[in-house]
C-alpha positions as CSV (number, residue, x, y, z in Angstrom):
1,X,132.7,76.6,85.8
2,X,131.0,73.2,86.2
3,X,127.5,73.8,84.9
4,X,126.0,70.7,86.5
5,X,127.4,71.6,89.9
6,X,126.2,75.2,89.5
7,X,122.7,74.0,88.5
8,X,122.5,71.8,91.6
9,X,123.5,74.6,93.9
10,X,121.1,77.2,92.4
11,X,118.3,74.7,92.3
12,X,118.8,74.0,96.0
13,X,118.9,77.8,96.8
14,X,115.7,78.4,94.7
15,X,113.9,75.9,97.0
16,X,114.7,78.0,100.1
17,X,113.1,81.3,101.2
18,X,114.0,83.8,98.4
19,X,115.5,87.2,99.1
20,X,112.7,88.9,97.1
21,X,112.5,92.6,97.6
22,X,115.8,92.7,99.6
23,X,117.4,91.9,96.3
24,X,115.0,93.9,94.2
25,X,115.6,97.1,96.1
26,X,119.1,97.6,94.7
27,X,117.7,97.9,91.1
28,X,114.3,99.3,92.0
29,X,113.7,102.8,90.4
30,X,112.9,105.6,92.9
31,X,109.2,105.9,93.8
32,X,108.4,102.5,92.3
33,X,105.6,100.7,94.2
34,X,106.9,97.5,95.8
35,X,105.1,94.1,95.9
36,X,104.8,94.6,99.7
37,X,102.7,97.7,99.2
38,X,100.1,96.0,97.1
39,X,97.0,95.4,99.1
40,X,95.0,93.6,96.3
41,X,96.7,91.7,93.5
42,X,93.5,89.9,92.3
43,X,92.9,92.4,89.6
44,X,96.4,92.5,88.3
45,X,97.1,90.7,85.0
46,X,99.3,87.6,85.3
47,X,102.3,87.0,83.2
48,X,105.4,84.8,83.2
49,X,108.9,84.9,81.8
50,X,111.7,82.4,81.3
51,X,115.2,82.8,82.7
52,X,117.1,80.4,80.5
53,X,120.5,79.1,81.4
54,X,122.9,76.9,79.5
55,X,126.6,76.1,79.4
56,X,129.0,77.4,76.8
57,X,132.8,77.6,76.8
58,X,133.1,76.8,80.5
59,X,130.8,79.6,81.6
60,X,127.0,80.0,82.1
61,X,125.0,81.8,79.5
62,X,121.6,83.5,80.1
63,X,119.1,84.7,77.5
64,X,117.6,88.1,77.1
65,X,115.7,89.7,74.2
66,X,115.4,93.2,72.8
67,X,112.0,94.3,72.0
68,X,111.4,96.2,68.7
69,X,110.6,99.8,68.7
70,X,106.9,100.5,68.7
71,X,104.3,102.9,70.1
72,X,104.1,101.3,73.6
73,X,105.5,101.4,77.1
74,X,108.0,98.6,76.6
75,X,109.3,99.7,73.2
76,X,113.0,98.8,72.6
77,X,113.5,97.4,76.1
78,X,115.7,94.5,77.1
79,X,113.8,91.7,78.9
80,X,113.3,88.0,79.4
81,X,111.2,86.1,76.8
82,X,107.7,86.0,78.2
83,X,104.3,87.6,78.3
84,X,100.7,87.5,79.6
85,X,98.9,84.4,80.6
86,X,96.3,83.2,78.1
87,X,93.1,81.5,79.1
88,X,94.2,78.4,77.3
89,X,97.4,78.1,79.4
90,X,97.3,75.3,82.0
91,X,99.4,77.4,84.5
92,X,102.0,80.0,84.6
93,X,104.8,77.6,83.7
94,X,102.9,76.8,80.6
95,X,102.7,80.5,79.9
96,X,106.5,80.9,80.2
97,X,107.2,77.9,78.0
98,X,104.7,79.0,75.4
99,X,106.0,82.5,75.2
100,X,109.6,81.2,75.0
101,X,108.5,79.2,72.0
102,X,106.6,82.0,70.4
103,X,109.3,84.7,70.9
104,X,112.6,82.8,70.5
105,X,111.5,79.4,69.1
106,X,112.7,77.4,72.1
107,X,110.7,74.2,71.5
108,X,107.9,73.8,74.0
109,X,108.9,71.5,76.9
110,X,112.6,72.0,76.3
111,X,114.6,72.8,79.4
112,X,114.4,71.6,82.9
113,X,112.5,73.8,85.4
114,X,114.7,74.2,88.4
115,X,112.7,76.8,90.3
116,X,111.1,80.2,90.4
117,X,112.3,83.7,91.4
118,X,110.1,86.1,93.3
119,X,107.2,87.7,91.4
120,X,107.6,91.3,90.4
121,X,104.9,94.0,90.0
122,X,105.0,96.2,86.9
123,X,103.0,99.4,87.7
124,X,102.9,100.9,84.1
125,X,101.2,97.8,82.7
126,X,99.5,96.4,85.8
127,X,101.2,93.0,85.4
128,X,102.4,90.7,88.1
129,X,105.3,88.8,86.6
130,X,106.3,85.2,87.6
131,X,109.9,84.3,86.6
132,X,110.7,80.6,85.9
133,X,114.3,79.4,85.8
134,X,115.0,76.8,83.1
135,X,118.3,75.0,82.3
136,X,119.4,73.5,79.0
137,X,122.2,71.0,78.7
138,X,123.7,72.8,75.7
139,X,123.5,75.9,73.6
140,X,120.1,76.0,71.9
141,X,119.4,77.0,68.3
142,X,117.2,80.0,68.6
143,X,115.8,82.7,66.3
144,X,113.7,85.7,67.1
145,X,110.0,86.1,66.2
146,X,109.9,88.8,63.5
147,X,107.1,90.7,65.1
148,X,107.8,90.5,68.8
149,X,111.6,90.4,69.1
150,X,114.3,92.6,67.6
151,X,117.2,90.4,68.7
152,X,118.3,87.7,71.1
153,X,121.1,88.4,73.6
154,X,123.1,85.6,75.2
155,X,125.3,87.0,77.9
156,X,127.6,85.5,80.6
157,X,125.5,85.3,83.8
158,X,128.7,85.4,85.9
159,X,129.3,89.0,84.6
160,X,126.4,90.0,87.0
161,X,128.9,89.4,89.8
162,X,131.1,92.2,88.6
163,X,130.4,95.5,90.5
164,X,131.1,97.6,87.4
165,X,128.1,96.1,85.6
166,X,125.8,98.1,87.9
167,X,125.3,101.7,86.9
168,X,122.8,104.6,87.0
169,X,121.5,107.0,84.4
170,X,118.6,109.2,83.5
171,X,116.0,107.4,81.4
172,X,113.4,109.2,79.3
173,X,110.1,107.5,79.7
174,X,107.8,109.9,77.8
175,X,108.3,113.1,75.8
176,X,107.7,115.1,79.0
177,X,109.1,112.9,81.8
178,X,112.6,111.6,82.5
179,X,113.3,109.3,85.4
180,X,116.5,110.4,87.2
181,X,119.3,108.2,88.5
182,X,117.7,104.9,87.4
183,X,119.8,101.9,88.5
184,X,120.5,99.4,85.7
185,X,122.8,96.5,84.6
186,X,125.1,97.3,81.7
187,X,125.0,94.0,79.7
188,X,126.9,94.0,76.5
189,X,126.2,97.7,76.2
190,X,122.5,97.3,76.7
191,X,120.6,99.1,79.5
192,X,118.7,96.5,81.5
193,X,116.5,98.2,84.0
194,X,113.1,98.0,85.7
195,X,111.4,94.6,86.4
196,X,114.0,92.6,84.4
197,X,116.9,94.2,86.3
198,X,115.1,93.5,89.6
199,X,114.8,89.8,88.7
200,X,118.4,89.7,87.7
201,X,119.4,91.3,91.0
202,X,117.7,88.5,92.8
203,X,119.4,85.9,90.6
204,X,122.7,87.6,91.2
205,X,122.2,87.5,95.0
206,X,121.4,83.7,94.7
207,X,124.6,83.2,92.7
208,X,126.6,85.0,95.4
209,X,125.2,82.6,97.9
210,X,126.4,79.5,96.0
211,X,129.7,80.6,94.4
């Protein structure tokens, strides 16, 4: 896979009208509130994540992180590096870059911004998440923040095109509630579901448009 050619095609596709919830719906858990149903987003907390791509061994790698286990709603989950917007951030791109530095030590300003995916609403934490797509020319030297990140996962983005990577399972959300038949991506044995899976579903749809 020619990474530069792939980058050019994806960048062009990101500049068009995005599929948004058409793509999100395939990985959206049952009864989840869609962006379309939101009447007022002004009170939602803003956040941003980085979808980071780089070439390696003639394929395209993408970065995810695994959160540590803690007493919180996102404990142990697989997600993109990112977080909430701080008052000091110039804009949401700044937020994404700052969080990528803080969580995986990607130097601030490293990577070319080639576009954005559709925003995703996270009901449990009342965040509206803005995904930014960055590309690097080569494999970066990264290491996880000891407090915020358990491990860094670099996976082959082209694996998303395989149908057997999409599965469903019951996911226990609290001691008393289990969500049934939750769609997820099986990435290197990790369960990637919820907002992150929805963003990946849109990116997968864009890849199918250009490959």
